[in-house]
C-alpha positions in Angstrom: 323.7 17.3 242.6 320.2 16.6 243.8 319.7 17.4 247.5 319.1 14.2 249.6 316.0 14.3 251.7 316.2 11.2 253.9 319.0 8.7 254.5 318.3 5.3 256.1 321.9 4.1 257.0 322.4 0.4 257.9 319.4 0.2 260.4 319.0 -2.9 262.4 316.6 -3.7 265.2 316.1 -6.6 267.6 313.1 -7.5 269.8 314.8 -9.9 272.4 316.6 -12.5 270.4 314.6 -11.8 267.3 316.1 -9.7 264.5 313.2 -7.5 263.1 315.4 -5.3 260.9 318.7 -6.3 259.4 321.1 -3.7 257.8 318.4 -1.8 256.0 319.7 1.1 253.9 318.2 3.5 251.4 318.5 7.0 250.1 315.2 8.7 249.4 315.4 11.9 247.2 313.6 15.1 248.1 310.0 14.9 247.0 310.1 11.2 246.2 307.2 8.8 247.1 308.7 5.6 248.4 306.5 2.6 249.4 307.7 0.1 251.9 306.0 -3.2 250.8 306.0 -6.6 252.5 304.1 -9.3 254.5 302.9 -8.7 258.0 305.8 -9.1 260.4 308.6 -8.3 257.8 309.7 -5.2 259.7 308.1 -2.4 257.8 306.1 -0.9 260.7 309.2 -1.1 263.0 311.1 0.8 260.3 308.4 3.5 260.1 308.5 3.8 264.0 312.2 4.4 263.8 311.8 7.0 261.1 309.0 8.7 263.2 311.2 8.8 266.3 309.1 6.4 268.5 311.9 4.0 269.0 315.7 4.0 268.7 317.5 1.6 266.3 319.8 -0.9 267.7 322.3 -0.1 265.0 322.5 2.4 262.1 321.3 5.9 261.8 318.5 8.2 260.2 319.3 11.6 258.7 317.1 14.1 257.2 318.8 16.9 255.3 322.0 15.9 256.8 320.6 16.3 260.4 321.0 13.3 262.6 317.5 12.2 263.8 318.2 8.8 265.3 320.9 6.3 266.2 321.4 3.9 269.2 322.5 6.9 271.4 320.5 9.8 270.3 316.7 10.2 269.1 315.2 13.5 268.2 311.5 13.4 269.6 308.6 13.2 267.1 307.4 16.6 267.9 310.8 18.2 267.0 311.0 16.4 263.7 310.0 18.1 260.5 307.5 15.5 259.6 303.7 14.7 259.4 302.1 11.3 259.9 298.9 9.7 258.8 297.8 6.7 260.8 295.9 3.6 259.7 293.0 4.4 262.3 292.6 8.1 261.3 293.2 9.1 265.0 290.6 11.8 265.1 289.1 13.4 268.3 285.4 13.3 268.5 285.0 16.6 270.2 287.0 18.7 267.6 285.8 20.0 264.3 287.6 19.3 261.1 289.2 22.7 261.1 290.3 22.4 264.8 292.0 19.1 263.8 294.0 20.8 261.1 294.8 23.8 263.2 296.1 21.6 266.2 299.6 20.6 264.8 300.3 24.1 263.8 299.7 25.4 267.3 301.7 22.6 268.9 304.7 22.0 266.6 307.9 24.0 266.7 306.6 26.1 263.8 304.1 27.9 266.0 306.3 31.1 265.7 304.2 31.6 262.5 301.8 34.5 262.8 298.1 33.9 263.2 297.5 35.0 259.6 300.1 32.4 258.3 298.5 29.7 260.4 295.2 30.5 259.0 296.5 30.5 255.5 298.2 27.1 256.0 294.8 25.7 257.3 292.9 27.1 254.4 295.4 25.6 251.9 295.2 22.1 253.5 291.4 22.3 253.5 291.4 23.2 249.8 294.0 20.8 248.8 292.0 17.8 250.3 288.6 19.1 249.4 287.3 19.8 252.9 286.6 23.5 252.9 282.8 23.0 253.0 283.1 20.3 255.7 285.4 22.2 258.1 282.7 22.8 260.9 281.7 19.2 260.9 282.8 16.6 263.5 284.4 13.2 262.7 281.0 11.3 263.3 279.4 13.3 260.6 281.9 12.2 257.8 282.3 9.2 255.7 285.4 7.0 256.0 287.0 8.5 253.0 286.3 12.1 254.4 287.9 11.1 257.8 291.0 9.8 256.0 291.2 13.1 254.1 291.1 15.0 257.4 294.0 12.9 258.8 295.9 13.7 255.6 295.1 17.5 255.8 296.2 17.5 259.4 299.5 15.9 258.5 300.3 18.3 255.6 299.0 21.7 257.0 302.5 22.6 258.2 304.1 21.4 254.9 306.6 19.0 256.6 309.7 17.8 254.7 308.8 14.2 255.4 305.3 12.6 255.4 304.9 9.2 256.9 301.9 7.0 256.2 301.1 3.9 258.0 298.8 1.6 255.8 296.3 4.6 255.7 293.9 3.0 253.3 293.5 -0.5 254.9 290.4 0.5 256.9 288.5 1.6 253.7 286.3 -0.4 251.4 287.7 -1.2 248.0 286.0 1.6 246.1 287.1 4.2 248.6 290.6 2.9 248.5 290.9 3.3 244.9 289.7 6.7 244.9 291.9 7.7 247.8 295.0 6.3 245.9 294.2 9.0 243.2 293.8 11.6 245.9 297.0 10.8 247.6 298.9 10.9 244.4 297.3 14.2 243.4 298.1 15.8 246.8 301.7 14.6 246.6 302.2 16.1 243.2 300.8 19.4 244.6 302.8 19.7 247.8 306.1 17.9 246.7 306.7 16.5 250.2 308.8 13.3 250.6 306.5 10.5 251.4 307.2 7.2 253.1 304.1 4.9 252.6 303.8 1.6 254.4 301.5 -1.0 252.9 301.1 -4.7 252.3 299.0 -4.0 249.2 300.9 -4.5 246.0 298.2 -2.5 244.0 298.7 0.6 246.2 302.5 0.3 246.0 302.6 0.0 242.3 300.1 2.7 241.6 301.4 5.3 244.0 305.1 5.1 244.1 308.1 6.5 242.4 310.1 3.7 244.0 309.3 0.6 246.1 311.3 -1.0 248.8 310.4 -4.7 249.2 311.1 -6.0 252.7 311.3 -9.7 253.6 312.2 -11.0 257.1 313.8 -7.6 258.0 316.1 -7.4 255.0 315.7 -5.4 251.6 315.0 -7.7 248.8 314.9 -5.0 246.2 314.5 -1.2 245.8 313.4 0.1 242.5 310.6 1.7 240.3 307.4 -0.1 240.0 308.3 -1.1 236.4 311.7 -2.4 237.7 310.1 -4.4 240.5 307.4 -5.9 238.4 309.3 -6.6 235.1 312.8 -7.1 236.4 312.7 -8.8 239.9 316.1 -9.4 241.4 315.1 -12.3 243.8 312.6 -15.2 243.7 310.8 -13.5 246.6 310.2 -10.3 244.8 309.1 -12.1 241.7 306.6 -14.2 243.7 305.3 -11.5 246.0 304.7 -8.7 243.5 302.0 -10.0 241.3 301.8 -13.8 240.4 304.8 -15.3 238.9 305.4 -18.7 237.3 308.8 -20.4 237.8 309.7 -22.6 234.8 312.4 -25.2 235.5 315.1 -25.8 233.0 318.6 -24.6 232.1 320.2 -21.3 231.3 322.6 -21.0 228.5 323.9 -17.3 228.6 320.7 -15.3 227.9 318.8 -18.3 226.5 316.5 -20.4 228.7 315.7 -24.0 227.7 312.8 -25.8 229.4 313.3 -29.2 230.9 312.7 -30.9 227.6 315.7 -29.0 226.1 313.6 -26.6 223.8 314.4 -22.9 223.7 311.7 -21.2 225.8 312.9 -17.7 226.6 315.5 -15.2 225.7 316.6 -12.2 227.7 318.6 -10.7 230.5 317.7 -11.7 234.0 319.1 -11.6 237.6 322.0 -14.0 238.4 320.1 -15.7 241.1 317.7 -17.2 238.5 320.7 -18.5 236.6 322.0 -20.1 239.7 318.7 -21.8 240.5 318.1 -22.7 236.9 314.5 -21.2 236.8 312.9 -18.6 234.6 310.3 -16.2 236.3 307.5 -15.3 234.0 304.4 -13.3 234.6 301.0 -14.9 233.7 300.6 -12.3 230.9 304.1 -13.5 229.4 302.8 -17.0 228.8 300.8 -17.8 225.7 298.4 -20.7 225.3 298.4 -22.4 221.9 296.4 -25.5 220.6 299.3 -26.7 218.4 302.8 -26.1 218.0 305.9 -26.3 220.4 305.9 -25.6 224.1 305.1 -27.2 227.5 302.3 -29.7 227.0 299.4 -29.0 229.6 295.8 -29.2 230.5 293.4 -26.4 231.5 292.5 -27.1 235.1 290.8 -23.8 236.2 289.2 -20.9 234.4 288.0 -17.5 235.6 286.3 -14.9 233.4 287.5 -11.5 234.7 286.0 -9.2 232.1 288.8 -8.0 229.9 290.6 -11.2 230.2 290.4 -14.9 231.2 292.6 -16.2 234.0 293.6 -19.9 233.5 295.5 -22.5 235.7 297.3 -24.8 233.4 298.8 -28.2 234.7 302.0 -29.1 233.0 303.1 -32.5 234.6 303.6 -31.8 238.4 303.6 -28.0 237.9 300.6 -25.5 237.9 301.0 -22.2 236.0 298.9 -19.1 235.9 298.1 -17.7 232.6 296.1 -14.6 231.5 294.7 -14.5 228.1 292.4 -12.1 226.1 288.7 -13.1 226.2 288.7 -14.0 222.6 291.1 -16.8 223.2 288.6 -19.0 224.9 289.7 -22.5 226.1 287.7 -25.2 228.0 288.5 -26.8 231.3 290.1 -30.2 230.5 291.4 -29.0 227.0 294.9 -30.2 226.1 297.3 -27.5 224.8 300.7 -26.0 224.9 302.3 -23.1 226.7 305.0 -20.9 225.2 306.6 -17.5 225.9 305.2 -14.5 224.0 
């Protein structure tokens, strides 16, 4: 049996009369990278604060390695939890060198029983893992944004905590730095094997970094699954629409066969029951195919964007607008009449 790392058990939280979290549950395996993904205001930061020990839940409990960390009567303070945290704002002190930042949690946390030699080795390891060894005597103002974020990460992992919490750590970086830091975070996670909870509203971050993703909406869990499960097999219309673009085709389900509004067979495959109930078929832009003749939904090209490796089209089919991604060699003109079918 695999040892459980973190148990989120029926967590609910209210701010006044507003329910921010509603019966949120998940079991995160030891060493897993879980992203909590959702719109602003969905409750993801509140859940992270409960996991960190900043606030108590109204209902439910948090356990780490079978040790109770939080419920509505008890809370273990952040400093006594076996965890590290990486903040969105870096949270670096201007008067401390990079090395001093990384040494600080080792001197303050409950693990300070370690010998001086062990502490120094832990700091050296954190510097090496994050590529900061040659920058260790610099101050934060002497570093780039990506380097400052690596300092924040090195400080959080120096003591090798069982749990690493990350609160939108890449949102303050420009796009190129964010992409490179994604790779860096993934590499470091593979090296140290710590359980990671990563809060983000960026779908690309969640899909590229995670072992699993928890999709939150209005304080409730919409779906938990691998990136492939979330993207290819959404369990709710919200998940389908929120993770990447999704087209909702109206029609009728007959078992595993979907017929468009004109009665023609349009799609075959297993899909979540809610889509059967609503008589809609969710299809990603790359699942739709444009043809100039044949059977399918009749439409007109309304918009066209050349992206490089593909062209993004908006196709009008009666009152509906559908997004379609096609290879660059399949070139259609705005205003051209055509048909959509499912690949």
